[in-house]
The first five atom37 places (N, CA, C, CB, O) and aatype in JSON, in Angstrom:
{
  "aatype": [12, 3, 15, 7, 14, 6, 14, 3, 10, 14, 6, 10, 13, 10, 1, 16, 0, 11, 1, 9, 1, 1, 2, 5, 12, 16, 1, 10, 0, 14, 10, 7, 10, 16, 14, 7, 5, 0, 1, 0, 10, 1, 13, 10, 7, 8, 0, 14, 6, 14, 10, 1, 12, 0, 6, 10, 0, 6, 1, 10, 7, 9, 19, 14, 1, 15, 0, 16, 16, 19, 19, 3, 0, 10, 6, 15, 0, 7, 10, 0, 16, 1, 16, 14, 3, 14, 7, 2, 1, 1, 15, 16, 10, 19, 16, 14, 16, 3, 0, 7, 16, 0, 19, 10, 6, 1, 12, 0, 1, 0, 1, 1, 6, 0, 0, 0, 6, 19, 13, 0, 16, 10, 15, 14, 7, 5, 1, 3, 16, 10, 1, 6, 10, 10, 0, 0, 10, 3, 0, 0, 7, 0],
  "atom_mask": [
    [1, 1, 1, 1, 1],
    [1, 1, 1, 1, 1],
    [1, 1, 1, 1, 1],
    [1, 1, 1, 0, 1],
    [1, 1, 1, 1, 1],
    [1, 1, 1, 1, 1],
    [1, 1, 1, 1, 1],
    [1, 1, 1, 1, 1],
    [1, 1, 1, 1, 1],
    [1, 1, 1, 1, 1],
    [1, 1, 1, 1, 1],
    [1, 1, 1, 1, 1],
    [1, 1, 1, 1, 1],
    [1, 1, 1, 1, 1],
    [1, 1, 1, 1, 1],
    [1, 1, 1, 1, 1],
    [1, 1, 1, 1, 1],
    [1, 1, 1, 1, 1],
    [1, 1, 1, 1, 1],
    [1, 1, 1, 1, 1],
    [1, 1, 1, 1, 1],
    [1, 1, 1, 1, 1],
    [1, 1, 1, 1, 1],
    [1, 1, 1, 1, 1],
    [1, 1, 1, 1, 1],
    [1, 1, 1, 1, 1],
    [1, 1, 1, 1, 1],
    [1, 1, 1, 1, 1],
    [1, 1, 1, 1, 1],
    [1, 1, 1, 1, 1],
    [1, 1, 1, 1, 1],
    [1, 1, 1, 0, 1],
    [1, 1, 1, 1, 1],
    [1, 1, 1, 1, 1],
    [1, 1, 1, 1, 1],
    [1, 1, 1, 0, 1],
    [1, 1, 1, 1, 1],
    [1, 1, 1, 1, 1],
    [1, 1, 1, 1, 1],
    [1, 1, 1, 1, 1],
    [1, 1, 1, 1, 1],
    [1, 1, 1, 1, 1],
    [1, 1, 1, 1, 1],
    [1, 1, 1, 1, 1],
    [1, 1, 1, 0, 1],
    [1, 1, 1, 1, 1],
    [1, 1, 1, 1, 1],
    [1, 1, 1, 1, 1],
    [1, 1, 1, 1, 1],
    [1, 1, 1, 1, 1],
    [1, 1, 1, 1, 1],
    [1, 1, 1, 1, 1],
    [1, 1, 1, 1, 1],
    [1, 1, 1, 1, 1],
    [1, 1, 1, 1, 1],
    [1, 1, 1, 1, 1],
    [1, 1, 1, 1, 1],
    [1, 1, 1, 1, 1],
    [1, 1, 1, 1, 1],
    [1, 1, 1, 1, 1],
    [1, 1, 1, 0, 1],
    [1, 1, 1, 1, 1],
    [1, 1, 1, 1, 1],
    [1, 1, 1, 1, 1],
    [1, 1, 1, 1, 1],
    [1, 1, 1, 1, 1],
    [1, 1, 1, 1, 1],
    [1, 1, 1, 1, 1],
    [1, 1, 1, 1, 1],
    [1, 1, 1, 1, 1],
    [1, 1, 1, 1, 1],
    [1, 1, 1, 1, 1],
    [1, 1, 1, 1, 1],
    [1, 1, 1, 1, 1],
    [1, 1, 1, 1, 1],
    [1, 1, 1, 1, 1],
    [1, 1, 1, 1, 1],
    [1, 1, 1, 0, 1],
    [1, 1, 1, 1, 1],
    [1, 1, 1, 1, 1],
    [1, 1, 1, 1, 1],
    [1, 1, 1, 1, 1],
    [1, 1, 1, 1, 1],
    [1, 1, 1, 1, 1],
    [1, 1, 1, 1, 1],
    [1, 1, 1, 1, 1],
    [1, 1, 1, 0, 1],
    [1, 1, 1, 1, 1],
    [1, 1, 1, 1, 1],
    [1, 1, 1, 1, 1],
    [1, 1, 1, 1, 1],
    [1, 1, 1, 1, 1],
    [1, 1, 1, 1, 1],
    [1, 1, 1, 1, 1],
    [1, 1, 1, 1, 1],
    [1, 1, 1, 1, 1],
    [1, 1, 1, 1, 1],
    [1, 1, 1, 1, 1],
    [1, 1, 1, 1, 1],
    [1, 1, 1, 0, 1],
    [1, 1, 1, 1, 1],
    [1, 1, 1, 1, 1],
    [1, 1, 1, 1, 1],
    [1, 1, 1, 1, 1],
    [1, 1, 1, 1, 1],
    [1, 1, 1, 1, 1],
    [1, 1, 1, 1, 1],
    [1, 1, 1, 1, 1],
    [1, 1, 1, 1, 1],
    [1, 1, 1, 1, 1],
    [1, 1, 1, 1, 1],
    [1, 1, 1, 1, 1],
    [1, 1, 1, 1, 1],
    [1, 1, 1, 1, 1],
    [1, 1, 1, 1, 1],
    [1, 1, 1, 1, 1],
    [1, 1, 1, 1, 1],
    [1, 1, 1, 1, 1],
    [1, 1, 1, 1, 1],
    [1, 1, 1, 1, 1],
    [1, 1, 1, 1, 1],
    [1, 1, 1, 1, 1],
    [1, 1, 1, 1, 1],
    [1, 1, 1, 1, 1],
    [1, 1, 1, 0, 1],
    [1, 1, 1, 1, 1],
    [1, 1, 1, 1, 1],
    [1, 1, 1, 1, 1],
    [1, 1, 1, 1, 1],
    [1, 1, 1, 1, 1],
    [1, 1, 1, 1, 1],
    [1, 1, 1, 1, 1],
    [1, 1, 1, 1, 1],
    [1, 1, 1, 1, 1],
    [1, 1, 1, 1, 1],
    [1, 1, 1, 1, 1],
    [1, 1, 1, 1, 1],
    [1, 1, 1, 1, 1],
    [1, 1, 1, 1, 1],
    [1, 1, 1, 1, 1],
    [1, 1, 1, 0, 1],
    [1, 1, 1, 1, 1]
  ],
  "atom_positions": [
    [[20.69, -33.86, -0.32], [20.63, -32.51, 0.2], [19.24, -32.25, 0.76], [20.99, -31.48, -0.89], [18.25, -32.46, 0.06]],
    [[19.16, -31.79, 2.0], [17.89, -31.55, 2.67], [17.39, -30.15, 2.34], [18.03, -31.73, 4.21], [18.1, -29.16, 2.52]],
    [[16.17, -30.07, 1.85], [15.6, -28.77, 1.5], [14.78, -28.19, 2.64], [14.74, -28.89, 0.25], [14.03, -27.23, 2.44]],
    [[14.9, -28.77, 3.81], [14.16, -28.27, 4.96], [12.88, -29.06, 5.16], [0.0, 0.0, 0.0], [12.57, -29.97, 4.39]],
    [[12.15, -28.7, 6.2], [10.92, -29.43, 6.49], [9.87, -29.21, 5.4], [10.36, -29.0, 7.86], [9.8, -28.15, 4.78]],
    [[9.08, -30.24, 5.19], [8.0, -30.11, 4.22], [6.93, -29.19, 4.8], [7.4, -31.5, 3.86], [6.71, -29.17, 6.01]],
    [[6.26, -28.42, 3.93], [5.22, -27.53, 4.44], [4.08, -28.33, 5.07], [4.68, -26.62, 3.31], [3.73, -29.42, 4.59]],
    [[3.5, -27.78, 6.13], [2.39, -28.47, 6.77], [1.07, -28.14, 6.07], [2.31, -28.09, 8.26], [1.04, -27.31, 5.16]],
    [[0.02, -28.77, 6.48], [-1.28, -28.65, 5.82], [-1.77, -27.2, 5.7], [-2.3, -29.47, 6.57], [-2.18, -26.79, 4.62]],
    [[-1.75, -26.41, 6.78], [-2.21, -25.02, 6.62], [-1.38, -24.24, 5.6], [-2.16, -24.32, 7.97], [-1.93, -23.44, 4.84]],
    [[-0.08, -24.47, 5.59], [0.79, -23.76, 4.63], [0.43, -24.16, 3.2], [2.28, -24.06, 4.92], [0.33, -23.3, 2.32]],
    [[0.25, -25.43, 2.96], [-0.13, -25.9, 1.62], [-1.48, -25.34, 1.2], [-0.16, -27.44, 1.58], [-1.67, -24.94, 0.05]],
    [[-2.41, -25.33, 2.13], [-3.74, -24.8, 1.85], [-3.66, -23.32, 1.47], [-4.68, -25.0, 3.06], [-4.27, -22.9, 0.49]],
    [[-2.92, -22.55, 2.25], [-2.78, -21.11, 1.98], [-2.08, -20.86, 0.65], [-2.02, -20.43, 3.12], [-2.47, -19.95, -0.09]],
    [[-1.05, -21.63, 0.35], [-0.35, -21.47, -0.93], [-1.3, -21.71, -2.11], [0.85, -22.45, -1.02], [-1.3, -20.97, -3.09]],
    [[-2.12, -22.76, -1.98], [-3.06, -23.08, -3.05], [-4.1, -21.97, -3.18], [-3.75, -24.43, -2.78], [-4.43, -21.56, -4.3]],
    [[-4.62, -21.49, -2.07], [-5.61, -20.41, -2.11], [-5.0, -19.15, -2.75], [-6.12, -20.09, -0.68], [-5.67, -18.46, -3.51]],
    [[-3.76, -18.86, -2.43], [-3.09, -17.69, -3.03], [-2.91, -17.86, -4.53], [-1.73, -17.45, -2.36], [-3.08, -16.9, -5.29]],
    [[-2.57, -19.07, -4.97], [-2.44, -19.32, -6.41], [-3.77, -19.1, -7.12], [-1.94, -20.75, -6.67], [-3.82, -18.49, -8.19]],
    [[-4.84, -19.6, -6.52], [-6.16, -19.4, -7.12], [-6.48, -17.91, -7.18], [-7.26, -20.16, -6.32], [-6.96, -17.41, -8.2]],
    [[-6.2, -17.2, -6.1], [-6.49, -15.75, -6.06], [-5.66, -15.0, -7.1], [-6.21, -15.18, -4.64], [-6.19, -14.13, -7.79]],
    [[-4.38, -15.32, -7.22], [-3.54, -14.66, -8.23], [-4.06, -14.91, -9.63], [-2.08, -15.13, -8.12], [-4.15, -14.0, -10.45]],
    [[-4.42, -16.17, -9.91], [-4.97, -16.51, -11.23], [-6.27, -15.75, -11.48], [-5.21, -18.02, -11.34], [-6.52, -15.25, -12.58]],
    [[-7.08, -15.67, -10.46], [-8.36, -14.96, -10.58], [-8.13, -13.47, -10.84], [-9.22, -15.16, -9.31], [-8.77, -12.88, -11.71]],
    [[-7.22, -12.87, -10.1], [-6.96, -11.43, -10.25], [-6.41, -11.13, -11.65], [-5.98, -10.93, -9.17], [-6.72, -10.09, -12.23]],
    [[-5.6, -12.04, -12.18], [-5.1, -11.86, -13.54], [-6.25, -11.83, -14.54], [-4.1, -12.99, -13.9], [-6.27, -11.02, -15.46]],
    [[-7.22, -12.72, -14.34], [-8.37, -12.77, -15.23], [-9.31, -11.57, -15.03], [-9.14, -14.08, -15.01], [-9.98, -11.16, -15.97]],
    [[-9.35, -11.02, -13.82], [-10.22, -9.88, -13.54], [-9.6, -8.54, -13.89], [-10.61, -9.89, -12.08], [-10.3, -7.54, -13.99]],
    [[-8.29, -8.5, -14.08], [-7.6, -7.24, -14.35], [-8.24, -6.44, -15.49], [-6.15, -7.51, -14.68], [-8.36, -5.22, -15.38]],
    [[-8.65, -7.09, -16.59], [-9.26, -6.31, -17.67], [-10.56, -5.58, -17.27], [-9.55, -7.21, -18.84], [-10.97, -4.64, -17.94]],
    [[-11.19, -6.02, -16.18], [-12.42, -5.37, -15.73], [-12.13, -4.05, -15.02], [-13.19, -6.29, -14.8], [-13.03, -3.21, -14.89]],
    [[-10.9, -3.85, -14.58], [-10.53, -2.6, -13.93], [-11.04, -2.44, -12.51], [0.0, 0.0, 0.0], [-11.12, -1.33, -12.01]],
    [[-11.4, -3.54, -11.87], [-11.9, -3.47, -10.5], [-10.8, -3.77, -9.5], [-13.06, -4.44, -10.31], [-9.95, -4.64, -9.74]],
    [[-10.81, -3.06, -8.39], [-9.92, -3.42, -7.29], [-10.53, -4.62, -6.58], [-9.71, -2.22, -6.3], [-11.72, -4.89, -6.74]],
    [[-9.74, -5.35, -5.8], [-10.33, -6.47, -5.04], [-11.47, -6.02, -4.13], [-9.25, -7.14, -4.19], [-12.47, -6.73, -3.99]],
    [[-11.35, -4.85, -3.53], [-12.41, -4.33, -2.66], [-13.69, -4.03, -3.43], [0.0, 0.0, 0.0], [-14.79, -4.3, -2.94]],
    [[-13.55, -3.47, -4.61], [-14.72, -3.19, -5.44], [-15.38, -4.49, -5.9], [-14.33, -2.34, -6.65], [-16.61, -4.59, -5.9]],
    [[-14.57, -5.47, -6.28], [-15.11, -6.76, -6.71], [-15.86, -7.42, -5.56], [-13.98, -7.68, -7.22], [-16.93, -7.99, -5.76]],
    [[-15.3, -7.35, -4.37], [-15.93, -7.95, -3.2], [-17.26, -7.26, -2.89], [-15.0, -7.86, -1.99], [-18.25, -7.92, -2.59]],
    [[-17.28, -5.94, -2.96], [-18.51, -5.19, -2.71], [-19.57, -5.55, -3.75], [-18.24, -3.67, -2.73], [-20.73, -5.74, -3.4]],
    [[-19.17, -5.64, -5.0], [-20.11, -5.98, -6.05], [-20.68, -7.38, -5.82], [-19.43, -5.91, -7.43], [-21.87, -7.62, -6.07]],
    [[-19.85, -8.32, -5.34], [-20.35, -9.66, -5.03], [-21.41, -9.61, -3.93], [-19.19, -10.58, -4.6], [-22.45, -10.26, -4.04]],
    [[-21.15, -8.84, -2.88], [-22.14, -8.71, -1.8], [-23.44, -8.12, -2.34], [-21.6, -7.84, -0.66], [-24.52, -8.6, -2.02]],
    [[-23.33, -7.09, -3.16], [-24.52, -6.46, -3.72], [-25.29, -7.42, -4.61], [-24.15, -5.2, -4.51], [-26.51, -7.49, -4.56]],
    [[-24.56, -8.16, -5.43], [-25.19, -9.06, -6.37], [-25.83, -10.28, -5.74], [0.0, 0.0, 0.0], [-26.77, -10.85, -6.3]],
    [[-25.34, -10.69, -4.58], [-25.88, -11.88, -3.93], [-26.89, -11.56, -2.84], [-24.77, -12.69, -3.35], [-27.47, -12.47, -2.24]],
    [[-27.1, -10.28, -2.57], [-28.09, -9.89, -1.56], [-29.5, -10.07, -2.16], [-27.86, -8.4, -1.09], [-29.72, -9.75, -3.33]],
    [[-30.44, -10.56, -1.36], [-31.79, -10.78, -1.88], [-32.54, -9.48, -2.18], [-32.58, -11.6, -0.9], [-33.52, -9.48, -2.92]],
    [[-32.08, -8.39, -1.61], [-32.69, -7.08, -1.83], [-31.6, -6.02, -1.76], [-33.81, -6.78, -0.79], [-30.49, -6.31, -1.31]],
    [[-31.89, -4.8, -2.19], [-30.86, -3.75, -2.12], [-30.3, -3.61, -0.71], [-31.42, -2.41, -2.6], [-31.03, -3.76, 0.28]],
    [[-29.02, -3.31, -0.62], [-28.36, -3.14, 0.67], [-28.25, -1.66, 1.03], [-26.97, -3.79, 0.67], [-27.99, -0.82, 0.17]],
    [[-28.44, -1.36, 2.3], [-28.15, -0.02, 2.79], [-26.63, 0.12, 2.82], [-28.79, 0.24, 4.22], [-25.91, -0.86, 2.98]],
    [[-26.17, 1.35, 2.67], [-24.72, 1.59, 2.7], [-24.11, 1.06, 3.99], [-24.43, 3.09, 2.54], [-23.03, 0.47, 3.97]],
    [[-24.78, 1.28, 5.12], [-24.25, 0.81, 6.41], [-24.15, -0.71, 6.45], [-25.14, 1.31, 7.56], [-23.2, -1.25, 7.01]],
    [[-25.14, -1.4, 5.85], [-25.09, -2.87, 5.8], [-23.91, -3.34, 4.94], [-26.41, -3.43, 5.24], [-23.21, -4.28, 5.3]],
    [[-23.72, -2.68, 3.82], [-22.6, -3.04, 2.95], [-21.27, -2.84, 3.68], [-22.62, -2.2, 1.65], [-20.4, -3.7, 3.63]],
    [[-21.13, -1.72, 4.36], [-19.9, -1.45, 5.11], [-19.66, -2.53, 6.16], [-19.98, -0.07, 5.79], [-18.54, -3.01, 6.33]],
    [[-20.73, -2.92, 6.85], [-20.6, -3.95, 7.89], [-20.18, -5.29, 7.28], [-21.93, -4.12, 8.65], [-19.3, -5.96, 7.81]],
    [[-20.79, -5.67, 6.17], [-20.44, -6.94, 5.52], [-19.01, -6.93, 5.01], [-21.4, -7.24, 4.37], [-18.33, -7.96, 5.02]],
    [[-18.55, -5.76, 4.56], [-17.18, -5.65, 4.05], [-16.17, -5.5, 5.18], [-17.07, -4.46, 3.11], [-14.97, -5.67, 4.97]],
    [[-16.65, -5.2, 6.39], [-15.76, -5.0, 7.52], [-14.98, -3.7, 7.43], [0.0, 0.0, 0.0], [-13.82, -3.63, 7.86]],
    [[-15.62, -2.66, 6.87], [-14.98, -1.36, 6.72], [-15.88, -0.28, 7.29], [-14.66, -1.07, 5.23], [-17.06, -0.52, 7.55]],
    [[-15.33, 0.91, 7.49], [-16.13, 2.02, 8.0], [-17.04, 2.54, 6.88], [-15.22, 3.17, 8.55], [-16.71, 2.42, 5.71]],
    [[-18.18, 3.12, 7.25], [-19.12, 3.61, 6.23], [-18.5, 4.57, 5.22], [-20.28, 4.28, 6.89], [-18.86, 4.53, 4.04]],
    [[-17.6, 5.42, 5.64], [-16.97, 6.36, 4.7], [-16.2, 5.61, 3.61], [-16.02, 7.32, 5.46], [-16.21, 6.01, 2.45]],
    [[-15.53, 4.54, 4.0], [-14.8, 3.74, 3.01], [-15.77, 3.05, 2.06], [-13.92, 2.69, 3.71], [-15.48, 2.91, 0.87]],
    [[-16.92, 2.62, 2.57], [-17.93, 2.01, 1.7], [-18.43, 3.02, 0.69], [-19.11, 1.45, 2.53], [-18.71, 2.68, -0.46]],
    [[-18.56, 4.27, 1.11], [-18.99, 5.33, 0.18], [-18.0, 5.46, -0.96], [-19.13, 6.67, 0.92], [-18.4, 5.61, -2.12]],
    [[-16.71, 5.4, -0.65], [-15.67, 5.5, -1.69], [-15.77, 4.32, -2.66], [-14.28, 5.54, -1.05], [-15.64, 4.5, -3.87]],
    [[-15.99, 3.13, -2.13], [-16.11, 1.94, -2.98], [-17.34, 2.06, -3.88], [-16.19, 0.65, -2.12], [-17.26, 1.79, -5.08]],
    [[-18.47, 2.45, -3.3], [-19.7, 2.58, -4.09], [-19.58, 3.71, -5.1], [-20.91, 2.82, -3.16], [-20.1, 3.61, -6.21]],
    [[-18.9, 4.8, -4.73], [-18.66, 5.88, -5.7], [-17.98, 5.33, -6.95], [-17.79, 7.01, -5.06], [-18.37, 5.65, -8.07]],
    [[-16.96, 4.49, -6.75], [-16.22, 3.92, -7.88], [-17.11, 2.98, -8.7], [-14.98, 3.17, -7.37], [-17.07, 3.02, -9.93]],
    [[-17.9, 2.14, -8.02], [-18.8, 1.24, -8.72], [-19.85, 2.01, -9.51], [-19.47, 0.27, -7.74], [-20.2, 1.65, -10.64]],
    [[-20.35, 3.08, -8.9], [-21.35, 3.9, -9.58], [-20.75, 4.62, -10.78], [-21.96, 4.92, -8.6], [-21.37, 4.7, -11.84]],
    [[-19.54, 5.15, -10.63], [-18.86, 5.81, -11.74], [-18.62, 4.87, -12.91], [-17.54, 6.39, -11.28], [-18.64, 5.28, -14.07]],
    [[-18.38, 3.6, -12.6], [-18.15, 2.59, -13.63], [-19.45, 2.05, -14.21], [-17.33, 1.45, -13.06], [-19.44, 1.23, -15.13]],
    [[-20.58, 2.51, -13.68], [-21.88, 2.05, -14.17], [-22.26, 0.67, -13.68], [0.0, 0.0, 0.0], [-23.11, 0.01, -14.28]],
    [[-21.64, 0.23, -12.59], [-21.88, -1.13, -12.08], [-22.85, -1.19, -10.92], [-20.58, -1.74, -11.66], [-23.36, -2.26, -10.58]],
    [[-23.12, -0.06, -10.3], [-24.05, 0.0, -9.16], [-24.79, 1.33, -9.2], [-23.3, -0.18, -7.8], [-24.34, 2.3, -9.81]],
    [[-25.91, 1.34, -8.54], [-26.69, 2.57, -8.46], [-27.19, 2.76, -7.03], [-27.88, 2.54, -9.45], [-27.42, 1.8, -6.3]],
    [[-27.35, 4.02, -6.66], [-27.86, 4.35, -5.33], [-29.25, 4.96, -5.48], [-26.9, 5.34, -4.59], [-29.52, 5.73, -6.41]],
    [[-30.12, 4.61, -4.54], [-31.45, 5.21, -4.48], [-31.78, 5.49, -3.02], [-32.52, 4.27, -5.13], [-31.28, 4.81, -2.13]],
    [[-32.63, 6.49, -2.78], [-33.05, 6.74, -1.4], [-33.84, 5.54, -0.86], [-33.91, 8.03, -1.31], [-34.6, 4.9, -1.59]],
    [[-33.65, 5.25, 0.41], [-34.38, 4.16, 1.07], [-35.77, 4.68, 1.43], [-33.62, 3.65, 2.35], [-35.89, 5.59, 2.24]],
    [[-36.83, 4.11, 0.83], [-38.17, 4.61, 1.13], [-38.58, 4.38, 2.58], [-39.18, 3.95, 0.21], [-39.48, 5.06, 3.08]],
    [[-37.94, 3.44, 3.26], [-38.28, 3.15, 4.65], [-37.5, 3.97, 5.66], [0.0, 0.0, 0.0], [-37.84, 3.98, 6.84]],
    [[-36.45, 4.67, 5.2], [-35.62, 5.46, 6.1], [-34.96, 6.55, 5.28], [-34.55, 4.56, 6.84], [-34.0, 6.29, 4.55]],
    [[-35.46, 7.75, 5.38], [-34.98, 8.83, 4.51], [-33.52, 9.2, 4.72], [-35.82, 10.05, 4.72], [-32.94, 9.91, 3.89]],
    [[-32.91, 8.73, 5.81], [-31.49, 9.01, 6.04], [-30.59, 7.95, 5.43], [-31.21, 9.12, 7.52], [-29.37, 8.09, 5.45]],
    [[-31.17, 6.89, 4.88], [-30.38, 5.79, 4.33], [-30.44, 5.78, 2.8], [-30.88, 4.46, 4.88], [-31.38, 6.28, 2.18]],
    [[-29.4, 5.19, 2.25], [-29.31, 5.02, 0.8], [-29.19, 3.53, 0.51], [-28.1, 5.81, 0.21], [-28.46, 2.81, 1.19]],
    [[-29.91, 3.08, -0.51], [-29.85, 1.7, -0.94], [-28.94, 1.58, -2.15], [-31.26, 1.16, -1.27], [-28.89, 2.47, -2.99]],
    [[-28.21, 0.48, -2.22], [-27.28, 0.25, -3.33], [-27.66, -1.06, -4.0], [-25.79, 0.23, -2.83], [-27.87, -2.07, -3.33]],
    [[-27.73, -1.04, -5.32], [-28.03, -2.24, -6.1], [-27.09, -2.3, -7.3], [-29.52, -2.27, -6.55], [-26.65, -1.27, -7.8]],
    [[-26.8, -3.51, -7.77], [-26.0, -3.6, -9.0], [-26.87, -3.23, -10.21], [-25.4, -5.03, -9.17], [-28.07, -3.49, -10.21]],
    [[-26.26, -2.64, -11.21], [-26.94, -2.36, -12.46], [-26.9, -3.61, -13.33], [-26.28, -1.15, -13.2], [-26.32, -4.62, -12.94]],
    [[-27.52, -3.55, -14.48], [-27.43, -4.68, -15.41], [-25.97, -4.93, -15.8], [-28.28, -4.42, -16.69], [-25.53, -6.08, -15.9]],
    [[-25.23, -3.85, -16.0], [-23.8, -3.99, -16.32], [-23.06, -4.63, -15.13], [-23.17, -2.6, -16.66], [-22.16, -5.44, -15.33]],
    [[-23.44, -4.26, -13.91], [-22.83, -4.85, -12.72], [-23.12, -6.33, -12.62], [0.0, 0.0, 0.0], [-22.25, -7.12, -12.23]],
    [[-24.33, -6.72, -12.97], [-24.7, -8.14, -12.96], [-23.89, -8.91, -14.0], [-26.21, -8.31, -13.22], [-23.46, -10.03, -13.76]],
    [[-23.69, -8.29, -15.16], [-22.87, -8.94, -16.21], [-21.43, -9.11, -15.74], [-22.91, -8.11, -17.51], [-20.81, -10.13, -16.01]],
    [[-20.9, -8.11, -15.05], [-19.54, -8.2, -14.51], [-19.46, -9.3, -13.45], [-19.09, -6.84, -13.92], [-18.48, -10.03, -13.37]],
    [[-20.51, -9.41, -12.63], [-20.55, -10.48, -11.63], [-20.46, -11.85, -12.29], [-21.83, -10.39, -10.79], [-19.78, -12.74, -11.78]],
    [[-21.13, -12.01, -13.41], [-21.07, -13.28, -14.14], [-19.65, -13.52, -14.66], [-22.08, -13.29, -15.31], [-19.16, -14.65, -14.61]],
    [[-19.0, -12.48, -15.15], [-17.61, -12.62, -15.61], [-16.68, -12.94, -14.45], [-17.14, -11.32, -16.32], [-15.75, -13.72, -14.59]],
    [[-16.95, -12.33, -13.29], [-16.14, -12.59, -12.1], [-16.29, -14.06, -11.67], [-16.55, -11.65, -10.95], [-15.3, -14.71, -11.34]],
    [[-17.5, -14.56, -11.69], [-17.74, -15.96, -11.3], [-17.03, -16.9, -12.27], [-19.26, -16.27, -11.25], [-16.44, -17.9, -11.86]],
    [[-17.09, -16.58, -13.55], [-16.41, -17.4, -14.56], [-14.89, -17.36, -14.33], [-16.75, -16.9, -15.99], [-14.22, -18.39, -14.44]],
    [[-14.36, -16.17, -14.01], [-12.92, -16.03, -13.76], [-12.51, -16.86, -12.54], [-12.55, -14.56, -13.54], [-11.45, -17.48, -12.55]],
    [[-13.35, -16.87, -11.5], [-13.06, -17.66, -10.31], [-13.03, -19.15, -10.64], [-14.1, -17.39, -9.21], [-12.12, -19.87, -10.22]],
    [[-14.02, -19.6, -11.41], [-14.07, -21.02, -11.78], [-12.87, -21.4, -12.65], [-15.38, -21.33, -12.54], [-12.27, -22.46, -12.45]],
    [[-12.52, -20.54, -13.6], [-11.39, -20.83, -14.48], [-10.07, -20.86, -13.71], [-11.31, -19.8, -15.61], [-9.22, -21.71, -13.94]],
    [[-9.92, -19.91, -12.78], [-8.7, -19.86, -11.97], [-8.56, -21.12, -11.13], [-8.69, -18.61, -11.07], [-7.47, -21.68, -11.03]],
    [[-9.65, -21.56, -10.53], [-9.61, -22.77, -9.72], [-9.38, -24.0, -10.6], [-10.92, -22.93, -8.92], [-8.61, -24.89, -10.24]],
    [[-10.04, -24.04, -11.74], [-9.87, -25.19, -12.64], [-8.42, -25.34, -13.07], [-10.77, -25.04, -13.87], [-7.92, -26.45, -13.18]],
    [[-7.75, -24.22, -13.31], [-6.34, -24.28, -13.7], [-5.49, -24.89, -12.6], [-5.82, -22.87, -14.05], [-4.63, -25.72, -12.86]],
    [[-5.74, -24.48, -11.38], [-4.96, -25.0, -10.25], [-5.27, -26.47, -10.01], [-5.24, -24.19, -8.97], [-4.36, -27.27, -9.76]],
    [[-6.54, -26.85, -10.09], [-6.95, -28.22, -9.78], [-6.81, -29.17, -10.95], [-8.36, -28.23, -9.29], [-7.11, -30.36, -10.81]],
    [[-6.39, -28.69, -12.1], [-6.27, -29.53, -13.29], [-5.27, -30.67, -13.1], [-5.85, -28.69, -14.49], [-5.37, -31.7, -13.77]],
    [[-4.33, -30.5, -12.2], [-3.34, -31.55, -11.98], [-3.91, -32.74, -11.2], [-2.13, -30.99, -11.25], [-3.3, -33.8, -11.15]],
    [[-5.07, -32.55, -10.59], [-5.71, -33.63, -9.83], [-6.6, -34.46, -10.74], [-6.52, -33.06, -8.65], [-7.17, -33.95, -11.71]],
    [[-6.71, -35.73, -10.42], [-7.64, -36.58, -11.17], [-9.07, -36.21, -10.77], [-7.36, -38.11, -10.89], [-9.28, -35.57, -9.73]],
    [[-10.06, -36.6, -11.56], [-11.45, -36.34, -11.17], [-11.78, -36.9, -9.79], [-12.41, -36.94, -12.21], [-12.49, -36.25, -9.01]],
    [[-11.28, -38.08, -9.48], [-11.53, -38.67, -8.16], [-10.9, -37.85, -7.04], [0.0, 0.0, 0.0], [-11.51, -37.67, -5.98]],
    [[-9.68, -37.35, -7.28], [-9.02, -36.52, -6.27], [-9.79, -35.21, -6.07], [-7.56, -36.22, -6.67], [-9.93, -34.73, -4.94]],
    [[-10.28, -34.63, -7.16], [-11.07, -33.38, -7.04], [-12.35, -33.64, -6.25], [-11.41, -32.81, -8.46], [-12.75, -32.82, -5.42]],
    [[-13.02, -34.78, -6.51], [-14.23, -35.12, -5.75], [-13.92, -35.27, -4.27], [-14.86, -36.42, -6.3], [-14.66, -34.78, -3.42]],
    [[-12.82, -35.95, -3.97], [-12.43, -36.13, -2.57], [-12.12, -34.79, -1.92], [-11.19, -37.07, -2.47], [-12.56, -34.52, -0.8]],
    [[-11.38, -33.94, -2.61], [-11.06, -32.63, -2.07], [-12.33, -31.81, -1.85], [-10.1, -31.87, -3.01], [-12.46, -31.15, -0.82]],
    [[-13.26, -31.86, -2.8], [-14.52, -31.13, -2.67], [-15.27, -31.61, -1.43], [-15.4, -31.32, -3.93], [-15.8, -30.8, -0.67]],
    [[-15.32, -32.93, -1.22], [-16.0, -33.49, -0.05], [-15.34, -33.03, 1.26], [-16.01, -35.01, -0.13], [-16.01, -32.67, 2.22]],
    [[-14.01, -33.06, 1.27], [-13.29, -32.65, 2.48], [-13.5, -31.17, 2.78], [-11.79, -32.94, 2.32], [-13.75, -30.8, 3.93]],
    [[-13.42, -30.34, 1.75], [-13.62, -28.9, 1.97], [-15.06, -28.6, 2.36], [-13.24, -28.12, 0.7], [-15.31, -27.71, 3.18]],
    [[-16.02, -29.34, 1.8], [-17.43, -29.15, 2.18], [-17.63, -29.52, 3.65], [-18.36, -30.01, 1.28], [-18.38, -28.86, 4.36]],
    [[-16.96, -30.58, 4.1], [-17.06, -30.98, 5.51], [-16.47, -29.91, 6.42], [-16.34, -32.32, 5.75], [-17.05, -29.59, 7.46]],
    [[-15.33, -29.35, 6.03], [-14.74, -28.27, 6.83], [-15.63, -27.04, 6.84], [-13.36, -27.89, 6.29], [-15.8, -26.39, 7.87]],
    [[-16.21, -26.73, 5.69], [-17.1, -25.57, 5.57], [-18.34, -25.76, 6.47], [-17.53, -25.36, 4.1], [-18.74, -24.85, 7.18]],
    [[-18.92, -26.95, 6.42], [-20.12, -27.23, 7.22], [-19.81, -27.16, 8.72], [-20.7, -28.62, 6.86], [-20.63, -26.7, 9.51]],
    [[-18.62, -27.62, 9.1], [-18.25, -27.61, 10.51], [-18.05, -26.19, 11.03], [-16.99, -28.42, 10.72], [-18.19, -25.93, 12.23]],
    [[-17.71, -25.27, 10.13], [-17.49, -23.89, 10.55], [-18.74, -23.02, 10.48], [0.0, 0.0, 0.0], [-18.72, -21.87, 10.91]],
    [[-19.82, -23.57, 9.96], [-21.05, -22.79, 9.78], [-21.8, -22.56, 11.04], [-21.95, -23.45, 8.82], [-22.85, -21.91, 11.03]]
  ]
}
């Protein structure tokens, strides 16, 4: 009995990425963050200096008003703080709090655990090969 054509490489890649994301979201659910809030917190936590609200909105690919809503939620949860920008009185800077940094560490752990669960079926050699291939694709797109 024919089950139809086998999925092609992009389809397999997307399915795997979705599995990792679902596993990650399950692990992040206890934190009470939406995916958008988690993404914003990652940008804030990995920025070398505080981000202006407009910069955060641009990095997230959303309008500034939507960024305000996201930061409002992060601030209410005690994960981020806003301060006036000393270089531009019309701008506000956003930084993660200590609690936000701790959540970022939990998020990174959840991402690693979610990926490890999916990749556990591969041998160490297969994981190394996959890592090399994905690194090559990543470098080519940079």
